C-alpha positions as CSV (number, residue, x, y, z in Angstrom):
1,M,9.5,-12.9,-30.3
2,L,7.0,-11.0,-32.4
3,K,7.8,-7.6,-33.7
4,I,4.8,-5.2,-34.0
5,G,4.5,-1.4,-33.7
6,S,2.8,0.1,-31.0
7,H,-7.5,0.3,-12.5
8,E,-22.0,6.5,12.9
9,N,-21.6,3.6,13.6
10,T,-24.1,6.4,14.2
11,L,-25.3,5.5,17.6
12,N,-29.0,5.9,17.1
13,N,-29.7,7.6,20.4
14,T,-33.2,6.3,20.3
15,L,-35.1,7.5,23.2
16,L,-36.6,4.6,24.9
17,E,-39.5,5.4,27.2
18,V,-39.1,2.8,29.9
19,S,-41.5,2.5,32.8
20,V,-39.4,0.9,35.5
21,S,-41.5,-1.1,37.9
22,K,-40.6,-1.9,41.4
23,K,-39.9,-5.5,40.3
24,V,-37.3,-4.3,37.8
25,L,-35.7,-2.2,40.4
26,R,-35.4,-5.3,42.7
27,L,-33.6,-7.1,39.8
28,L,-31.2,-4.2,39.1
29,P,-28.3,-5.4,41.3
30,K,-28.3,-8.8,39.5
31,I,-28.4,-7.1,36.1
32,V,-25.5,-4.9,37.1
33,F,-23.6,-8.0,38.3
34,L,-24.2,-9.9,35.1
35,A,-23.2,-6.9,33.0
36,A,-20.0,-6.6,35.0
37,V,-19.1,-10.3,34.5
38,M,-19.8,-10.1,30.8
39,G,-17.8,-6.9,30.5
40,I,-14.8,-8.5,32.3
41,A,-15.0,-11.5,30.0
42,A,-15.2,-9.4,26.9
43,G,-12.4,-7.2,28.1
44,S,-10.2,-10.2,28.9
45,G,-10.8,-11.5,25.4
46,F,-9.9,-8.2,23.9
47,L,-6.8,-7.8,26.0
48,A,-5.7,-11.3,24.9
49,G,-6.0,-10.2,21.3
50,Q,-9.2,-12.2,20.6
51,H,-11.9,-10.1,19.2
52,W,-15.4,-11.5,19.9
53,K,-17.0,-13.0,16.9
54,P,-20.5,-14.5,16.6
55,Q,-20.4,-18.3,16.5
56,I,-21.4,-19.6,13.1
57,N,-22.8,-23.1,12.7
58,S,-21.2,-24.5,9.6
59,K,-24.1,-26.9,9.2
60,N,-26.7,-24.2,9.3
61,P,-27.4,-23.1,5.7
62,E,-29.2,-19.9,6.8
63,Q,-26.3,-18.7,8.8
64,L,-23.8,-19.7,6.1
65,A,-25.8,-17.7,3.5
66,Q,-25.4,-14.6,5.6
67,L,-21.6,-14.8,5.7
68,P,-19.9,-12.1,3.6
69,D,-17.2,-13.4,1.1
70,H,-15.1,-10.3,1.4
71,A,-15.3,-9.5,-2.3
72,T,-14.7,-5.9,-3.2
73,P,-16.5,-3.9,-5.9
74,L,-14.5,-2.9,-9.0
75,K,-14.7,0.5,-10.6
76,P,-18.1,1.1,-12.3
77,G,-18.0,0.9,-16.0
78,P,-19.9,-0.6,-19.0
79,W,-19.2,-4.0,-17.6
80,G,-21.7,-3.3,-14.8
81,N,-21.3,-3.9,-11.1
82,L,-18.4,-6.4,-10.8
83,E,-17.0,-7.7,-7.6
84,S,-13.6,-9.2,-7.1
85,L,-12.2,-11.7,-4.6
86,P,-8.5,-12.4,-4.6
87,I,-7.5,-16.1,-4.2
88,C,-4.4,-18.2,-4.7
89,I,-4.4,-21.5,-6.6
90,E,-1.7,-24.2,-6.5
91,P,-0.8,-26.9,-9.0
92,P,-2.0,-30.5,-8.2
93,E,0.4,-32.4,-6.0
94,E,1.1,-34.9,-8.8
95,Y,2.6,-32.1,-10.7
96,L,5.2,-31.4,-8.0
97,S,8.3,-33.6,-7.7
98,I,10.6,-32.8,-4.8
99,Q,13.1,-35.3,-6.2
100,N,13.3,-33.4,-9.5
101,Y,14.2,-30.2,-7.6
102,E,16.8,-31.9,-5.4
103,N,18.4,-33.8,-8.3
104,A,18.5,-30.9,-10.7
105,D,21.9,-29.8,-12.1
106,R,22.8,-26.7,-10.1
107,R,26.2,-26.1,-11.7
108,W,26.8,-22.6,-13.1
109,R,27.2,-22.6,-16.9
110,F,29.0,-19.9,-18.9
111,P,28.6,-20.7,-22.6
112,G,30.7,-18.7,-25.1
113,M,32.8,-17.1,-22.4
114,L,36.6,-17.2,-22.1
115,P,38.3,-18.1,-18.8
116,D,39.3,-14.6,-18.1
117,Q,35.7,-13.4,-18.7
118,V,34.5,-15.9,-16.1
119,S,37.2,-14.9,-13.7
120,A,36.0,-11.3,-14.0
121,V,32.6,-12.4,-12.7
122,F,34.3,-13.7,-9.6
123,T,36.7,-10.8,-8.8
124,E,34.1,-8.2,-7.8
125,E,34.3,-6.6,-4.4
126,D,31.0,-8.1,-3.2
127,L,32.7,-11.5,-2.8
128,T,34.9,-12.3,0.2
129,G,38.5,-13.4,-0.3
130,E,37.6,-17.0,0.6
131,Q,34.7,-17.0,-1.8
132,Q,36.9,-15.7,-4.6
133,A,39.5,-18.3,-3.9
134,Q,37.0,-21.1,-4.3
135,L,35.4,-19.7,-7.4
136,L,38.7,-18.7,-9.2
137,D,40.2,-22.2,-8.7
138,R,40.3,-23.1,-12.4
139,S,41.4,-26.7,-11.6
140,K,37.8,-27.2,-10.4
141,W,36.3,-25.8,-13.6
142,R,35.2,-27.9,-16.4
143,Q,35.3,-26.8,-20.0
144,A,33.3,-28.7,-22.6
145,N,31.2,-27.9,-25.7
146,G,32.2,-24.3,-25.7
147,E,31.2,-23.5,-22.2
148,I,32.8,-23.2,-18.8
149,I,31.1,-25.1,-15.9
150,V,31.6,-24.1,-12.3
151,A,30.2,-26.2,-9.4
152,P,30.1,-24.1,-6.2
153,S,29.4,-25.8,-2.9
154,N,26.1,-25.4,-1.1
155,E,28.0,-23.6,1.7
156,L,29.4,-21.1,-0.8
157,V,26.1,-20.4,-2.4
158,L,24.4,-20.0,1.0
159,S,27.1,-17.5,2.1
160,L,26.8,-15.1,-0.8
161,S,25.7,-11.6,0.0
162,Q,22.5,-10.4,-1.6
163,H,24.4,-8.1,-3.9
164,A,26.8,-10.8,-5.0
165,R,23.9,-13.3,-5.6
166,K,22.0,-10.7,-7.7
167,R,25.0,-9.9,-9.8
168,I,26.2,-13.5,-10.5
169,Y,22.7,-14.8,-11.1
170,G,22.1,-11.9,-13.4
171,V,24.9,-13.2,-15.6
172,L,23.7,-16.8,-15.3
173,S,20.1,-16.0,-16.1
174,G,21.1,-14.6,-19.4
175,T,21.8,-18.0,-20.9
176,L,19.7,-21.2,-21.2
177,G,20.7,-24.3,-19.2
178,N,21.2,-22.5,-15.9
179,L,18.9,-23.6,-13.1
180,V,18.8,-20.0,-11.7
181,R,16.9,-19.2,-14.9
182,S,14.6,-22.1,-15.2
183,L,13.6,-22.3,-11.5
184,R,13.5,-18.6,-10.8
185,C,10.5,-17.5,-8.8
186,S,9.4,-13.8,-8.6
187,F,7.2,-12.1,-6.1
188,P,5.9,-8.5,-5.8
189,A,8.2,-6.9,-3.2
190,D,5.3,-5.2,-1.4
191,R,3.5,-8.5,-1.0
192,F,6.4,-10.8,-0.3
193,D,6.0,-10.9,3.5
194,A,2.2,-11.4,3.2
195,I,2.6,-14.3,0.7
196,F,5.0,-16.2,3.0
197,A,3.1,-15.3,6.2
198,E,0.1,-17.3,4.8
199,S,2.2,-20.2,3.5
200,G,2.2,-22.4,6.6
201,L,6.0,-22.5,6.5
202,S,8.0,-22.3,9.7
203,S,9.7,-19.0,10.5
204,E,13.1,-20.7,10.0
205,T,12.2,-21.7,6.4
206,I,10.9,-18.2,5.6
207,A,14.1,-16.7,7.0
208,L,16.1,-19.0,4.7
209,V,14.1,-18.0,1.6
210,K,14.6,-14.3,2.5
211,K,18.4,-14.9,2.9
212,L,18.5,-16.5,-0.6
213,S,16.4,-13.9,-2.3
214,F,17.4,-10.6,-3.9
215,P,15.6,-7.5,-5.4
216,H,14.8,-6.9,-9.0
217,G,13.0,-3.7,-9.6
218,R,9.5,-4.0,-8.0
219,L,10.1,-7.7,-7.6
220,V,11.9,-10.2,-5.3
221,F,13.7,-13.1,-7.0
222,F,14.3,-16.5,-5.5
223,C,16.3,-19.0,-7.5
224,D,17.7,-21.5,-5.0
225,A,14.8,-23.9,-4.3
226,P,17.1,-27.0,-4.6
227,L,19.5,-25.6,-2.0
228,A,16.6,-24.7,0.3
229,L,15.2,-28.2,0.0
230,D,18.6,-29.7,0.9
231,L,18.6,-27.7,4.2
232,L,15.1,-28.9,5.2
233,S,14.7,-32.2,6.9
234,D,10.9,-32.5,7.0
235,Y,9.2,-33.7,3.8
236,E,5.9,-32.0,4.4
237,E,7.8,-28.7,4.9
238,K,9.5,-29.3,1.5
239,V,6.1,-29.8,-0.1
240,R,4.8,-26.6,1.5
241,L,7.8,-24.7,0.2
242,I,7.3,-25.9,-3.4
243,K,3.6,-25.2,-3.2
244,T,4.3,-21.7,-2.0
245,L,6.8,-21.1,-4.8
246,T,4.5,-22.3,-7.5
247,R,1.1,-21.0,-6.4
248,K,-0.4,-18.2,-8.4
249,E,-2.5,-15.2,-7.4
250,T,-5.8,-14.8,-9.3
251,L,-9.3,-13.3,-9.0
252,L,-12.8,-14.6,-8.7
253,L,-15.2,-12.2,-10.4
254,K,-19.0,-11.9,-10.0
255,L,-21.4,-9.6,-11.8
256,H,-24.0,-8.1,-9.4
257,V,-27.2,-7.6,-11.5
258,M,-29.7,-5.2,-9.8
259,P,-33.4,-4.6,-10.7
260,D,-32.4,-1.2,-12.1
261,S,-29.4,-2.5,-14.1
262,D,-29.3,-1.6,-17.7
263,I,-29.7,-5.1,-19.2
264,N,-29.3,-3.9,-22.8
265,A,-26.0,-2.2,-21.9
266,L,-24.7,-5.2,-20.1
267,Q,-25.7,-7.4,-23.0
268,T,-23.8,-5.1,-25.4
269,Y,-20.6,-5.3,-23.3
270,W,-20.6,-9.1,-22.6
271,T,-21.7,-10.5,-25.9
272,K,-19.0,-10.7,-28.6
273,A,-18.3,-12.8,-31.7
274,S,-21.7,-14.5,-31.7
275,W,-21.3,-15.8,-28.1
276,G,-24.0,-14.5,-25.8
277,K,-27.5,-15.6,-27.1
278,D,-28.2,-16.8,-23.6
279,V,-26.7,-13.9,-21.8
280,K,-29.6,-11.4,-22.0
281,P,-32.3,-13.9,-20.7
282,M,-30.0,-14.8,-17.8
283,L,-29.3,-11.1,-16.9
284,E,-33.1,-10.3,-17.2
285,S,-33.8,-13.2,-14.8
286,L,-31.3,-12.0,-12.3
287,G,-32.7,-8.4,-12.5
288,K,-36.1,-9.7,-11.4
289,V,-34.7,-11.0,-8.1
290,P,-35.6,-8.6,-5.2
291,G,-32.3,-6.9,-4.3
292,G,-30.6,-8.4,-7.4
293,A,-28.4,-11.4,-7.7
294,R,-24.8,-12.3,-8.5
295,L,-23.5,-14.3,-11.4
296,S,-20.0,-15.8,-11.7
297,L,-18.0,-14.5,-14.6
298,V,-17.6,-18.0,-16.0
299,H,-21.2,-18.0,-17.0
300,L,-20.5,-15.0,-19.3
301,L,-17.4,-16.4,-21.0
302,P,-17.2,-18.4,-24.3
303,P,-16.7,-22.2,-24.0
304,I,-12.9,-22.5,-24.2
305,P,-12.1,-20.0,-21.4
306,T,-15.0,-21.3,-19.3
307,E,-13.5,-24.7,-19.5
308,C,-9.9,-23.6,-18.9
309,L,-10.2,-20.9,-16.3
310,Y,-8.4,-21.7,-13.0
311,T,-7.2,-25.1,-14.3
312,Y,-3.8,-26.5,-15.1
313,P,-3.3,-28.3,-18.5
314,F,-2.2,-32.0,-18.4
315,P,1.5,-32.6,-19.0
316,S,2.1,-33.6,-22.6
317,T,4.9,-34.8,-24.8
318,K,3.2,-33.4,-27.9
319,L,5.3,-30.6,-29.4
320,E,2.3,-28.5,-30.2
321,D,1.0,-28.8,-26.6
322,L,4.3,-27.3,-25.4
323,H,3.5,-24.2,-27.4
324,K,0.0,-23.6,-26.2
325,D,1.1,-20.4,-24.5
326,C,-0.3,-16.9,-24.0
327,H,-0.8,-16.3,-27.7
328,W,-2.7,-19.6,-28.2
329,T,-4.8,-18.8,-25.2
330,A,-5.6,-15.2,-26.3
331,F,-6.4,-15.9,-30.0
332,N,-8.6,-18.9,-29.2
333,F,-10.7,-17.0,-26.7
334,F,-13.8,-16.7,-28.9
335,R,-13.4,-19.8,-30.9
336,D,-15.7,-22.8,-30.5
337,T,-12.7,-25.2,-31.1
338,P,-9.1,-24.2,-30.6
339,D,-7.0,-23.4,-33.6
340,N,-3.5,-24.8,-33.0
341,R,-2.0,-22.6,-35.7
342,F,-1.7,-20.0,-33.0
343,T,1.2,-21.9,-31.6
344,D,3.1,-20.4,-34.5
345,P,4.4,-16.9,-33.8
346,T,4.3,-16.1,-37.5
347,V,0.6,-16.9,-37.6
348,V,0.0,-14.7,-34.6
349,Q,1.9,-11.8,-36.2
350,E,-0.1,-12.1,-39.4
351,T,-3.4,-12.3,-37.6
352,I,-2.7,-9.1,-35.7
353,R,-1.7,-7.3,-38.8
354,N,-4.6,-8.5,-40.9
355,D,-7.6,-8.9,-38.6
356,Y,-6.9,-6.4,-35.7
357,Y,-6.3,-2.7,-35.3
358,P,-4.7,-0.7,-32.5
359,V,-7.1,0.6,-29.9
360,I,-7.0,4.3,-29.1
361,S,-10.1,4.4,-26.8
362,D,-10.5,2.6,-23.5
363,P,-10.1,-1.2,-23.9
364,R,-13.2,-3.4,-23.7
365,Y,-14.1,-7.0,-23.3
366,G,-12.4,-9.2,-25.9
367,D,-9.6,-6.9,-26.8
368,I,-6.1,-8.4,-27.1
369,V,-3.7,-6.9,-24.5
370,M,-0.1,-7.3,-25.4
371,L,3.1,-6.6,-23.6
372,A,6.1,-5.3,-25.6
373,T,9.7,-4.5,-24.8
374,E,11.0,-1.0,-25.4
375,K,12.4,-2.3,-28.8
376,G,8.9,-3.4,-29.9
377,A,9.2,-7.2,-29.3
378,I,5.9,-8.7,-28.2
379,I,6.5,-11.1,-25.3
380,H,2.9,-11.7,-24.1
381,S,-0.7,-11.7,-25.1
382,S,-3.9,-11.7,-23.0
383,V,-7.6,-10.9,-23.3
384,Y,-9.2,-7.9,-21.7
385,I,-12.1,-8.6,-19.4
386,A,-13.0,-5.5,-17.4
387,D,-11.4,-2.7,-15.2
388,N,-7.8,-3.6,-16.1
389,I,-8.3,-7.3,-15.5
390,V,-7.3,-9.8,-18.2
391,Y,-7.6,-13.5,-18.9
392,T,-4.2,-15.0,-19.4
393,K,-1.9,-18.0,-19.4
394,N,1.6,-16.9,-18.5
395,S,3.6,-19.7,-20.4
396,G,3.0,-22.8,-22.3
397,E,4.2,-24.9,-19.4
398,Y,1.7,-27.2,-17.6
399,I,2.8,-25.7,-14.3
400,N,1.1,-22.4,-15.2
401,P,-2.7,-22.2,-15.1
402,F,-5.3,-20.2,-17.0
403,L,-6.2,-17.3,-14.7
404,L,-7.4,-13.8,-14.2
405,M,-5.1,-11.0,-13.1
406,T,-4.7,-7.3,-13.2
407,I,-2.6,-5.7,-15.9
408,P,-0.2,-4.2,-13.4
409,D,0.4,-7.6,-11.9
410,M,0.8,-9.1,-15.4
411,I,3.5,-6.4,-16.1
412,D,5.3,-7.3,-12.9
413,T,5.3,-11.0,-13.9
414,F,6.9,-10.4,-17.3
415,E,9.3,-7.6,-16.3
416,A,11.1,-10.5,-14.5
417,F,12.3,-11.5,-17.9
418,I,13.8,-8.2,-19.0
419,P,16.7,-6.1,-17.7
420,E,16.0,-4.3,-14.5
421,S,16.5,-0.9,-16.2
422,E,13.9,-1.6,-18.9
423,H,10.1,-1.5,-18.7
424,L,7.3,-3.1,-20.8
425,K,4.7,-1.2,-22.9
426,V,1.0,-2.2,-23.0
427,L,-0.5,-2.5,-26.5
428,V,-4.2,-3.1,-27.1
429,Y,-5.7,-4.5,-30.3
430,R,-9.3,-5.0,-31.3
431,S,-10.8,-7.4,-33.9
432,K,-12.2,-5.9,-37.0
433,Y,-15.1,-8.2,-36.9
434,Y,-16.5,-7.9,-33.4
């Protein structure tokens, strides 16, 4: 770790002057009948829970162009009129191995602990007598290489109460080698139900995930994917579960340039470190479109993040590739070719001290946004984009993509790695040269 100091239906009651002829009057009963039939049909649809929607021909470009994309405007700022659309992305299926999950070593490892210390973990009141008897049976323990290994049955793990699971897994996650640490998934507690409601998983599978989950501050932890897979018989359901556990929430951003937009101000904000010679001509062109036009954020970013955003890196056996993490991602943001020295934490620390300074004002595009523990250890780096949104890669693993996320969501992601009683600090640094 690095050590550094310190987002009616106004009914237009238009008065229609209608001259009703005798012919119209003769048609009136038919009109009333038609209206009644239509009203019954519409009412039936409403009562059935089906709101009437206009039929859109997916092969009609004109109709498709009129469909809204449900993007929401961000707060106004020097970045201009940005619009955000939340999406989820999943790793490629060739990155997902059901067998690797099912065959993983699920035994509980207690390195550096004495037998009595391990027994103390299993003598709390949140375990039933039967559970304690199974876990305290030292004849089934294995001691090797300075660690005690316990192999609980699937039935026992499934039967744990939420409190007992949280407590025991809290001990296990404190050391390397335990599956509950390496396969732990975290979800925002206030979005947990919505995430799984959109997963395509059966209600039984969702209930199983909930049973095996437990709270951690503002998050919900799930650490028992191998056990859940054991209890599922349908292979496609297993794939859906792993996809749900590994998908990431991110954002699509678009800049809405209007004829009255301040092009010079936009250019000043979005051009940094010599990147942006083509930005102003593009913005000026969009400003000339009647009603303005929207531009994807990727057209404003430097080459490396433009190429990487929303993608997953290839798996690699090269040691340096395994360290292309958040720091490598952040400090290569404005470079034309990546500098692999930023896989070294020492180089990152020296770069911050020599080439950056702490930001006291509001952050701006290109600033480095870091997360630090209460003791000052830096655990994450990202790049500020606009309105509390950052560009980030949340680990060096190939299963984590390059993405955009809000700073609060990023904090939630990394508070999963610190004690529940602690919180992370946000530190912002700016380059001395741009």
